[in-house]
N, C-alpha and C positions, 0 to 999 in steps of 0.2 A: 408617122407610119403605122404607128399602134392602133390609134384611133380609126384608121382606114380599114383595118383588119376586122376590128369590133363591128363597125359599121356594116361591112360586108357580111359577117356571120349574122348580125342582127337581121339584116334585109333577107337574108336566105331563110331564117327561121319564121320571120312573118310570112313570107311567101308561102313556106311549107303548112302553116296553120290555116291560112286561107284556101290553098289548094285542098286540104282534107276537108274543109267545111264546105266548098265548093262540089268536091267529089260526091260527098254523103247527100247534099241537096239534089243533084242531078240523077244519082244512083236510086233515089226513092222515087223520082217523076217517071223514070223510064224502067224501072224494076217490073218483073212479072206480076199479075195480079192474083196468081195461084196461092201465094204465102198469107194474102189477106183474106181469102175465101177460108182457108183453114183455121184461121183464127175466129172468124165470125161463126163458124159451125161448131167450135168449142163453147162458145158462149151459150149456146142451147142447151148443151148436156150438163149444165151445172146442176147440181142437187144441193138442196138445203138441209144441212144437219142441224138437229135441235140439240141444243146443250141443256142437259137438266142441271138444276142447281144441287151444289153440294153443301150440306148445313152441317154444321158441327157445333159443339158447345165449347166455350172458352172457360178455361180455368182460372181460378182465382190465383193471381201471383203472389206467392209468401215472402218475397225478398225485393229490396229496392235496387233495382238495376244500375243505379246512379252510385249509389253510396255502397253496394255490395252488402247489404246488412239485411238480416232478417227482421221482418215484421213481428211486433209484439202482438201476440193474441190476447185480445182482451174480452171479458165477458160482459155482455150487456145485461145491466141490472134494472129491472123495472122498478121505478121510483113510484110509489102512489103519492099523489097530491091531495092536502085536505081541502074540501070544499069551502071555500072562502066566500062569504057573501059581501058584496062591495055596497056600501050605501052611497048613493050619489049625493055630494053635497052642492047644493045650490049656490052659487056665487051671485051675490047680488051685484046687478048690472048698474053702474052710476052713468046717467045719462050726461053728456057733456053740455057744458053752458054754453048756449049758443050766443055768439056776439050780437049786439044790436045792430040791425042793417041801418046803416045811416045812408040816405038817399043823396050821394054825391053826384052831381050833374056834370059828367065829363064833357070837356069841349068837344067840338067836332073835329076830328084828327085825320089827317090823310099824310101817309109817308111817301114821298117821291124818290128816295134812294138816298146816296150819301156822296160827297165830294171829296177826294183824296188827293192833299199835296205832300210835299216832302215833311212838313213839321206838323201838321194837323189834319184831323178828318171831321168834316161837317156833315151832319144830317140835315136834309132838306124835308121840313115838317112844316105842313099847312094846319094853323090853329085857328079855327073861326074865320074861314076865309082869308086868312093873313098868311103868306109864306115866312118862315122863319129858317135861318141857318144855324143850327146849334151844336154845340160840342156836348160830348159824352159827359155826364154829371153835372151840367150847368143848368141851374133852374130859369125857367122862362113861363111866367104867368102860372106858378103853381106847379108846371110840369118839370119832370126831370127824366132825361133819357138814360137809363141804367146800362142796356146792352145793345149793341148793334149787330145785326146779321145781314146776309145778302138780300134776303127776302122780307124781312122785317125787323122790327125794332121793339125793345122792351121799355115802357113808358111807365113812370109811377106818377101818382096825383094823389096828394092827401092820405099817404101812406097804403094807397092801393097800387097794384101794379096790373099793366094790360099789354098785350102784345098786338101790335099795329101791322097789318100786311102792307107790302108794297102796293102801290096804285099804278096799274098800266094805262 
């Protein structure tokens, strides 16, 4: 019984709100146009007022607003510096000793990706037109695969390292 009364009251409130919204919408449609004309006439009588800037000078604050203490006034003393001449010391530049370039002929390498299984990952590498499945840090013909990436591998050969990109 109580729910029925609440539902009736809520329905009446909703109908009242929709009724006022509908009345306002219809009243605007069929209202006289005289009111809107007076509003348009007022728009043309607008005068622009220019506001002049008011300038003033700020005073220096002598107290700390947070600690509520006075600042100490300190006198600025001009300190004269002696003219010091600096003699630049030239440092001896030591040329680094260049290592002898040994002409190591790398074999023809092509990287074709890697195979991944549950317990091991194998890299597909073509060395001198022969395809090998190699594990990381496993030597093959003097070549050792140090690191594996998605698009490249790092290969060492006779203490030199080289990055080999993926062949598509």
